[in-house]
PABA-543912 format. One line per field, with one value per residue (C-alpha): residue in three letters; x, y, z; residue number from 1. Coordinates in nm, 2 decimals. Layout:
resn [ALA ...] $
X [X ...] $
Y [Y ...] $
Z [Z ...] $
resi [NUM ...] $
REM end
This chain:
resn [MET ASP ASN ALA PHE LEU LYS GLN THR TRP ILE VAL SER GLY VAL LEU LEU THR MET MET GLU VAL GLY THR PHE LEU GLY PHE THR THR CYS LEU LEU PRO ALA LEU LYS ASP PRO ASP SER PRO ILE LYS ALA THR LEU GLU GLU SER SER TRP ILE ALA ALA SER PHE SER LEU ALA TRP ILE PRO GLY PHE LEU SER SER SER TYR TYR MET ASP ARG PHE GLY ARG LYS MET GLY PHE ILE LEU ASP ILE ILE PRO GLY ALA LEU GLY LEU ILE VAL MET TYR PHE SER THR ASN VAL ALA CYS LEU LEU ALA ALA ARG VAL LEU GLN GLY ILE THR ALA GLY SER THR THR ILE LEU GLY ALA ILE VAL ILE GLY GLU TYR SER SER PRO VAL HIS ARG GLY MET PHE LEU ASN LEU LYS THR ALA ALA LEU TYR VAL GLY SER THR LEU VAL HIS ILE LEU GLY TYR TYR PHE HIS TRP ARG THR VAL ALA ALA ILE THR LEU ILE PRO TYR LEU ILE VAL PHE ALA MET VAL CYS THR TRP PRO GLU SER PRO SER TRP LEU ALA SER ASN LYS ARG PHE ASP LYS SER ARG ILE VAL PHE TYR ARG LEU ARG GLY LYS THR GLU GLN SER GLU LYS GLU LEU THR GLU MET ILE ASP ALA GLN GLN GLU ARG GLN GLN ILE GLU GLU LEU SER ILE TYR GLN SER LEU VAL GLN PHE CYS GLN LYS PHE GLY LYS ARG ASP PHE VAL MET PRO VAL LEU ASN TYR LEU PHE ALA ALA ILE LEU LEU GLU THR THR GLY ARG HIS ILE PHE PRO ALA TYR ALA VAL GLN ILE ILE SER GLU ILE SER GLY ASN THR GLY SER ILE TYR TYR THR PHE ALA LEU ASP ILE ILE VAL ALA VAL SER ALA THR PHE SER SER TYR LEU ILE LYS ILE MET LYS ARG ARG THR LEU LEU PHE THR THR GLY PHE ALA ALA VAL VAL VAL LEU LYS ALA ALA CYS GLY TYR LEU TYR LEU ALA SER LYS ASP LEU ILE PRO ASN ALA PRO ARG VAL PRO LEU SER LEU PHE ALA LEU TYR PHE ALA ILE VAL ASN PHE ALA CYS ALA PRO ILE PRO LEU ALA LEU VAL GLY GLU ILE PHE PRO LEU GLU HIS ARG ALA ALA GLY THR THR ILE ALA GLY ILE LEU ILE SER VAL THR SER ILE VAL THR LEU LYS THR THR PRO LEU LEU LEU GLU THR PHE LYS VAL TYR GLY THR PHE THR ILE LEU GLY ILE VAL MET ALA ILE SER LEU VAL PHE LEU TYR PHE MET LEU PRO GLU THR LYS ASP ARG THR LEU GLN GLU ILE GLU TYR PHE PHE ASN HIS GLY LYS PHE ARG GLU ASP GLU VAL ARG ASN ARG ASN ASN ASP LYS GLU LEU VAL GLN MET ILE PRO] $
X [0.03 0.12 0.31 0.14 -0.15 -0.09 0.05 -0.24 -0.49 -0.27 -0.33 -0.76 -0.74 -0.70 -1.01 -1.21 -1.18 -1.24 -1.55 -1.70 -1.63 -1.85 -2.11 -2.13 -2.16 -2.47 -2.64 -2.57 -2.90 -3.06 -2.92 -2.93 -3.26 -3.47 -3.24 -3.27 -3.68 -3.64 -3.81 -3.50 -3.26 -3.03 -3.05 -3.45 -3.45 -3.72 -3.88 -3.72 -3.39 -3.39 -3.37 -3.16 -2.95 -2.99 -2.94 -2.61 -2.37 -2.45 -2.47 -2.11 -1.99 -1.98 -1.67 -1.55 -1.51 -1.39 -1.08 -0.99 -0.99 -0.72 -0.56 -0.54 -0.38 -0.14 0.03 -0.05 -0.31 -0.15 -0.08 -0.41 -0.60 -0.44 -0.60 -0.93 -0.99 -0.88 -1.23 -1.43 -1.19 -1.29 -1.64 -1.67 -1.51 -1.70 -2.04 -1.90 -1.92 -2.22 -2.38 -2.66 -2.84 -2.54 -2.28 -2.51 -2.48 -2.17 -2.03 -2.22 -2.05 -1.72 -1.79 -2.01 -1.63 -1.45 -1.77 -1.71 -1.38 -1.23 -1.57 -1.43 -1.08 -1.07 -1.25 -0.92 -0.66 -0.81 -0.81 -0.47 -0.35 -0.46 -0.50 -0.78 -0.82 -0.88 -0.98 -1.40 -1.34 -1.22 -1.44 -1.70 -1.62 -1.63 -2.00 -2.01 -1.73 -2.00 -2.31 -2.09 -2.04 -2.39 -2.48 -2.23 -2.37 -2.74 -2.57 -2.44 -2.70 -2.87 -2.67 -2.49 -2.57 -2.51 -2.16 -2.07 -2.09 -1.89 -1.61 -1.62 -1.63 -1.29 -1.08 -1.05 -0.98 -0.65 -0.60 -0.63 -0.35 -0.08 -0.21 -0.20 0.16 0.21 0.13 0.36 0.27 0.01 0.23 0.01 0.00 0.34 0.34 0.09 0.37 0.66 0.88 0.87 1.18 0.96 0.68 0.83 0.98 0.63 0.43 0.67 0.61 0.24 0.18 0.52 0.61 0.44 0.42 0.03 0.21 0.46 0.19 0.00 0.32 0.40 0.06 -0.01 0.34 0.32 0.00 0.11 0.45 0.25 0.07 0.23 0.36 0.07 0.24 0.12 -0.26 -0.43 -0.75 -0.96 -0.72 -0.84 -1.16 -1.13 -0.94 -1.22 -1.51 -1.33 -1.36 -1.68 -1.60 -1.39 -1.52 -1.34 -1.46 -1.82 -1.89 -1.76 -1.99 -2.32 -2.28 -2.20 -2.53 -2.75 -2.48 -2.57 -2.95 -2.92 -2.71 -2.95 -3.26 -3.24 -3.24 -2.84 -2.85 -3.20 -3.21 -2.90 -3.04 -3.42 -3.40 -3.53 -3.88 -3.90 -3.89 -4.11 -4.44 -4.37 -4.36 -4.65 -4.35 -4.35 -3.99 -3.85 -3.53 -3.45 -3.58 -3.31 -3.06 -3.19 -3.18 -2.85 -2.71 -2.88 -2.75 -2.43 -2.38 -2.53 -2.33 -1.99 -2.10 -2.11 -1.75 -1.69 -1.98 -1.80 -1.49 -1.68 -1.91 -1.94 -2.04 -2.30 -2.47 -2.46 -2.61 -2.88 -2.97 -3.03 -3.13 -3.42 -3.52 -3.51 -3.74 -3.98 -3.93 -3.96 -4.26 -4.43 -4.36 -4.50 -4.80 -4.87 -4.87 -5.08 -5.33 -5.27 -5.35 -5.68 -5.76 -5.79 -5.56 -5.45 -5.16 -4.85 -4.58 -4.35 -4.44 -4.33 -4.03 -3.92 -3.98 -3.77 -3.51 -3.45 -3.46 -3.21 -3.00 -3.05 -2.97 -2.66 -2.55 -2.44 -2.71 -2.56 -2.18 -2.10 -2.18 -1.92 -1.65 -1.71 -1.56 -1.25 -1.27 -1.46 -1.22 -0.93 -0.61 -0.63 -0.97 -0.97 -0.96 -1.24 -1.42 -1.40 -1.50 -1.83 -1.95 -1.90 -2.16 -2.36 -2.37 -2.40 -2.73 -2.87 -2.85 -2.94 -3.25 -3.35 -3.24 -3.40 -3.72 -3.77 -3.93 -4.16 -4.19 -4.30 -4.52 -4.71 -4.69 -4.65 -4.32 -4.51 -4.56 -4.18 -4.01 -4.26 -4.13 -3.77 -3.80 -3.99 -3.63 -3.42 -3.58 -3.53 -3.17 -3.10 -3.25 -2.97 -2.70 -2.81 -2.74 -2.46 -2.24 -1.91 -1.83 -1.52 -1.40 -1.07 -1.03 -0.72 -0.78 -0.61 -0.84 -1.10 -1.01 -0.93 -1.30 -1.45 -1.17 -1.28 -1.61 -1.52 -1.24 -0.88 -0.91 -1.27 -1.14 -0.88 -1.15 -1.40 -1.07 -0.94 -1.33 -1.36 -1.00 -1.21 -1.50 -1.29 -1.10 -1.42 -1.51 -1.41] $
Y [-0.01 0.34 0.50 0.84 0.70 0.54 0.83 1.04 0.78 0.80 1.15 1.16 0.84 1.14 1.32 1.00 0.92 1.28 1.29 0.98 1.16 1.41 1.21 1.09 1.46 1.48 1.12 1.21 1.38 1.06 0.84 1.18 1.43 1.06 0.97 1.35 1.28 0.94 1.05 0.88 1.11 1.29 1.62 1.72 1.97 2.16 2.05 2.51 2.36 2.02 2.23 2.47 2.11 2.00 2.31 2.47 2.20 2.40 2.77 2.65 2.58 2.96 3.06 2.66 2.80 3.13 3.03 2.73 2.97 3.15 2.79 2.76 3.04 3.15 2.77 2.52 2.26 2.08 2.26 2.41 2.05 1.97 2.28 2.24 1.87 2.00 2.15 1.81 1.65 1.87 1.86 1.42 1.45 1.75 1.55 1.27 1.47 1.70 1.75 2.00 2.16 2.45 2.16 1.96 2.30 2.39 1.99 2.06 2.44 2.24 1.99 2.23 2.41 2.14 1.99 2.32 2.34 1.97 1.97 2.23 2.26 1.83 1.95 2.19 1.94 1.66 1.90 2.04 1.72 1.44 1.43 1.49 1.19 1.03 1.40 1.39 0.97 1.14 1.45 1.18 0.92 1.23 1.20 0.80 0.85 1.11 0.86 0.57 0.73 0.87 0.50 0.40 0.61 0.52 0.20 0.22 0.48 0.13 -0.02 0.22 0.50 0.81 0.94 0.56 0.60 0.99 0.80 0.53 0.80 0.96 0.74 0.79 1.13 0.99 0.80 1.12 1.34 1.05 1.05 1.44 1.45 1.28 1.41 1.69 2.02 2.09 2.19 2.47 2.68 2.65 2.81 3.08 3.14 3.19 2.86 2.75 2.45 2.30 2.33 2.10 1.84 1.82 1.80 1.54 1.29 1.32 1.34 1.17 1.28 1.27 1.52 1.59 1.69 1.94 2.10 2.14 2.24 2.45 2.69 2.70 2.82 3.06 3.20 3.24 3.47 3.63 3.76 4.05 4.00 4.08 4.27 4.21 4.45 4.59 4.47 4.73 4.64 4.33 4.41 4.65 4.40 4.15 4.35 4.43 4.06 4.09 4.32 4.06 3.77 3.50 3.47 3.62 3.31 3.07 3.23 3.24 2.87 2.76 2.94 2.72 2.45 2.49 2.52 2.22 2.04 2.12 2.05 1.71 1.65 1.57 1.65 1.64 1.30 1.22 1.42 1.36 0.93 0.78 1.09 1.05 0.68 0.62 0.89 0.73 0.33 0.40 0.34 -0.06 -0.12 0.19 0.16 -0.14 0.10 0.34 0.09 0.02 0.36 0.44 0.10 0.20 0.58 0.49 0.16 0.48 0.77 0.50 0.38 0.75 0.77 0.52 0.69 1.06 0.91 0.75 0.97 1.36 1.56 1.73 1.45 1.26 1.58 1.64 1.30 1.20 1.55 1.55 1.18 1.19 1.50 1.32 1.03 1.24 1.41 1.00 0.93 1.26 1.22 0.89 0.95 1.24 1.04 0.78 1.02 1.07 0.77 0.75 0.44 0.17 0.34 0.04 0.20 -0.03 0.21 0.52 0.39 0.18 0.53 0.68 0.47 0.52 0.85 0.89 0.63 0.80 1.16 1.01 0.95 1.34 1.59 1.54 1.46 1.66 1.99 1.96 1.80 2.20 2.36 2.18 2.26 2.60 2.91 3.00 3.02 3.36 3.33 3.00 3.10 3.34 3.17 2.85 3.07 3.24 2.88 2.73 3.05 2.96 2.60 2.66 2.92 2.68 2.41 2.58 2.70 2.35 2.15 2.49 2.46 2.10 1.95 2.26 2.13 1.76 1.89 2.11 1.98 1.57 1.44 1.47 1.85 1.88 1.67 1.86 2.18 2.06 1.91 2.24 2.41 2.13 2.14 2.54 2.50 2.22 2.52 2.73 2.49 2.35 2.71 2.82 2.51 2.42 2.06 2.01 1.62 1.56 1.92 2.08 2.33 2.62 2.49 2.58 2.87 2.99 2.91 3.17 3.42 3.41 3.25 2.87 2.71 2.85 2.53 2.67 3.00 2.85 2.66 2.93 3.17 2.93 2.87 3.28 3.25 3.01 3.20 3.48 3.30 3.15 3.49 3.62] $
Z [0.00 -0.09 0.23 0.17 0.17 0.54 0.65 0.60 0.69 1.02 1.09 0.93 1.20 1.48 1.39 1.30 1.65 1.79 1.57 1.70 2.08 1.97 1.81 2.17 2.30 2.04 2.21 2.48 2.62 2.47 2.79 3.07 3.00 3.05 3.39 3.52 3.50 3.68 4.11 4.20 4.04 4.29 3.98 3.91 3.59 3.41 3.02 3.04 3.14 3.00 2.66 2.78 2.89 2.44 2.31 2.56 2.34 2.06 2.18 2.33 1.93 1.88 2.11 2.03 1.62 1.72 1.98 1.71 1.43 1.62 1.79 1.41 1.27 1.53 1.64 1.32 1.27 1.51 1.82 1.80 1.72 2.05 2.21 2.07 2.27 2.63 2.69 2.57 2.83 3.13 3.03 3.10 3.46 3.50 3.39 3.59 3.95 3.85 4.13 3.97 3.68 3.64 3.68 3.39 3.16 3.25 3.08 2.85 2.74 2.78 2.55 2.31 2.24 2.16 1.97 1.77 1.72 1.66 1.37 1.14 1.27 1.22 0.84 0.81 0.84 0.64 0.36 0.41 0.45 0.21 -0.17 -0.32 -0.49 -0.12 0.03 -0.05 0.11 0.38 0.43 0.45 0.72 0.96 0.97 0.97 1.28 1.47 1.40 1.51 1.80 1.86 1.82 2.12 2.36 2.29 2.31 2.65 2.77 2.79 2.99 3.19 3.44 3.23 3.50 3.40 3.02 3.10 3.24 2.99 2.68 2.81 2.77 2.38 2.48 2.55 2.26 2.02 2.26 2.18 1.83 1.72 1.93 1.62 1.33 1.20 1.09 0.76 0.43 0.39 0.72 0.69 0.39 0.44 0.66 0.45 0.59 0.22 0.28 0.55 0.34 0.08 0.27 0.51 0.18 -0.04 0.25 0.30 -0.02 -0.22 -0.51 -0.82 -1.11 -1.00 -0.59 -0.78 -0.93 -0.65 -0.40 -0.72 -0.71 -0.37 -0.30 -0.59 -0.42 -0.11 -0.26 -0.37 -0.06 0.16 0.47 0.73 0.97 1.38 1.36 1.62 1.71 1.55 1.24 1.23 1.29 1.01 0.76 0.88 0.75 0.41 0.36 0.28 -0.05 -0.18 -0.39 -0.33 0.05 -0.02 -0.23 0.01 0.30 0.07 0.02 0.36 0.39 0.26 0.31 0.71 0.69 0.48 0.74 1.05 0.81 0.74 1.10 1.15 1.53 1.64 1.57 1.76 2.09 2.06 1.88 2.17 2.17 1.82 1.76 2.08 1.97 1.57 1.73 2.06 2.27 2.16 2.15 2.08 2.22 1.95 1.70 1.76 1.79 1.47 1.30 1.46 1.29 0.92 0.93 1.06 0.75 0.53 0.61 0.57 0.24 0.13 0.18 -0.14 -0.35 -0.28 -0.38 -0.74 -0.77 -0.86 -0.55 -0.70 -0.90 -0.55 -0.36 -0.57 -0.63 -0.33 -0.19 -0.40 -0.33 0.08 0.03 -0.15 0.13 0.39 0.29 0.23 0.62 0.75 0.54 0.64 0.98 0.95 0.81 1.05 1.35 1.18 1.12 0.79 0.72 0.98 1.14 1.13 1.30 1.10 0.76 0.87 1.06 0.77 0.58 0.82 0.78 0.45 0.37 0.70 0.50 0.18 0.35 0.51 0.11 0.05 0.25 0.55 0.51 0.24 0.39 0.66 0.38 0.20 0.49 0.41 0.10 -0.03 0.13 0.07 0.24 0.30 0.45 0.56 0.96 0.92 0.67 0.91 1.18 0.96 0.84 1.24 1.34 1.07 1.20 1.60 1.51 1.31 1.51 1.84 1.62 1.56 1.87 2.08 1.92 1.86 2.20 2.11 1.71 1.90 2.13 1.86 1.52 1.66 1.45 1.14 1.09 1.24 1.00 0.72 0.80 0.82 0.45 0.28 0.45 0.29 -0.03 0.01 0.07 -0.22 -0.49 -0.42 -0.39 -0.72 -0.88 -0.67 -0.56 -0.77 -0.86 -0.65 -0.67 -0.80 -0.78 -0.54 -0.28 -0.55 -0.81 -0.62 -0.48 -0.86 -0.88 -0.63 -0.83 -1.13 -1.09 -1.34 -1.36 -1.46 -1.78 -1.85 -1.93 -2.08 -2.32 -2.35 -2.49 -2.72 -2.88 -2.91 -3.12 -3.27 -3.35 -3.49 -3.70 -3.86 -3.97 -4.33] $
resi [1 2 3 4 5 6 7 8 9 10 11 12 13 14 15 16 17 18 19 20 21 22 23 24 25 26 27 28 29 30 31 32 33 34 35 36 37 38 39 40 41 42 43 44 45 46 47 48 49 50 51 52 53 54 55 56 57 58 59 60 61 62 63 64 65 66 67 68 69 70 71 72 73 74 75 76 77 78 79 80 81 82 83 84 85 86 87 88 89 90 91 92 93 94 95 96 97 98 99 100 101 102 103 104 105 106 107 108 109 110 111 112 113 114 115 116 117 118 119 120 121 122 123 124 125 126 127 128 129 130 131 132 133 134 135 136 137 138 139 140 141 142 143 144 145 146 147 148 149 150 151 152 153 154 155 156 157 158 159 160 161 162 163 164 165 166 167 168 169 170 171 172 173 174 175 176 177 178 179 180 181 182 183 184 185 186 187 188 189 190 191 192 193 194 195 196 197 198 199 200 201 202 203 204 205 206 207 208 209 210 211 212 213 214 215 216 217 218 219 220 221 222 223 224 225 226 227 228 229 230 231 232 233 234 235 236 237 238 239 240 241 242 243 244 245 246 247 248 249 250 251 252 253 254 255 256 257 258 259 260 261 262 263 264 265 266 267 268 269 270 271 272 273 274 275 276 277 278 279 280 281 282 283 284 285 286 287 288 289 290 291 292 293 294 295 296 297 298 299 300 301 302 303 304 305 306 307 308 309 310 311 312 313 314 315 316 317 318 319 320 321 322 323 324 325 326 327 328 329 330 331 332 333 334 335 336 337 338 339 340 341 342 343 344 345 346 347 348 349 350 351 352 353 354 355 356 357 358 359 360 361 362 363 364 365 366 367 368 369 370 371 372 373 374 375 376 377 378 379 380 381 382 383 384 385 386 387 388 389 390 391 392 393 394 395 396 397 398 399 400 401 402 403 404 405 406 407 408 409 410 411 412 413 414 415 416 417 418 419 420 421 422 423 424 425 426 427 428 429 430 431 432 433 434 435 436 437 438 439 440 441 442 443 444 445 446 447 448 449 450 451 452 453 454 455 456 457 458 459 460 461 462 463 464 465 466 467 468 469 470 471 472 473 474 475 476 477 478] $
REM end
C-alpha cells in the first residue's frame, strides 16, 4: 500500500476518533435527560432546563469556532487541535462529578466548545493533509464517525448510568491526544507563514513526489509568495481587515454557499435525531420496543454514512448531493403524510411503515446531504480567508443547530413528528435549490483550483477552453 496514503490515514484517524467522541456528545442527552426525569434522580430538571441542557451544547460551538480560528492561525493545525480537545475532556470530568443542573450545563458547554472547534478544524486538517483523490472519502468519513459515536452512546446509555458513560467516553480523548502529538505541521500553514522549505519537506512526506503533487505544491507556494507579509495588527485593524473581506468575491461566495449548506445540514435532522431519537421513535412506534428501533436506525444511519464515503469517491459531488437530496425529500414527505393520515384514522396505523420510511430517509440523506456540507468546510475557503471563513461557517452551523435543537421539543409537542419533519423538509428543499445554482463541483479538484473558481467564477481550464473557442470563432469570421 502507498506509504503516503498510510501517513494520511494515520492523521485522518485522529480526526475521525475525535468525531466519534463528538457523536457521543450529541447523543448523550438520550441517556441523560430521561434519567433526570426519574423520581429517584438526585438532580431534578424542568422541561425548560432540559431543553437548555440540549441546546447549550450547540450554543457553545460559537466560542469553540472563534478559539479554533485563532489557535489554528496562531499556533498551527497540530497545536490548535490539541488545544481544541482539552475542553471536551474537562467537560466529561465535570459531567461525571455533577451535582446540579448548573454543573450539567457547564459540562455541556465545555463539550460544545470542543465539538464546534474540532468539527471545523478537523475538516481543515483533512483538506490540507490529504490528497484530492482521497479528500472526499476522508471528509465523508467524519459524518460516519459521528454517527458511530451516537450509536455507541445510545447503547452504553441503555446498559450503564450516565455518569459511567461519561467516564467511558473519556478514554478516546487520551488516545487522540497521543495520536495528534505524532502529526507533522500542515504544509499549507507552513507555506502561509513563509516557511516554504519546511512546507515542501512535509508536503512530499504526506503526498509523495508525483507530477500531480508537484503541481499542487507549486501552485500553493506561488499563491502564498504573491501575498504580502502580514504585520501584527491591532484589534481595531484586525476588525477592519475582517470587514473588508466581505467585499472580496473569493470570501463572499464561499460564505453564501455555506449559508445554505448549513441550513441543509440542520434540516436533515442530523443533530435532532441523535439528541431526541428515543422521543421521536417512541411517538412513531407507540413506545413499543422504541429502544430497539432506535438502535436499528442508528446502525442504518452509521452504515449509510460509511457507504457514502465510497459513493463520494466514484461519483461527482453535485450529482450525488442533488440526486439523493431531492429523493430524500420525497421519502420524508411520504413518511410525514402517512403519519398524518394515521393520526386522523384515515388509514390503519402500522408503525413499521413510517419507521421503515424514516430509516430509508436517514439512509438516503446520509449519502450526501449530511456529510457534504461538513466536507465543504475543508474545501471551499481560500487559504487567505480560511480562518475567517471557517469561523463564519462555524457560527452558521451553531446558530442553525441552536434554533433546531431549542425549538424541536416545542415543535414535537405542537406539530408532532409529522409536522416537525414536514417543516424541515420544506426548508431542506429550498436549500437544495439554492445550492444547485451556486455550488461548484469539487471532486478531485485541488484546493488551489477551487480557490481560483471562487475568484473568477469558473475553473481555469474552463476559462482557457472558452478563450480558445472565442479565438476559433474569430478565425472563422471572414
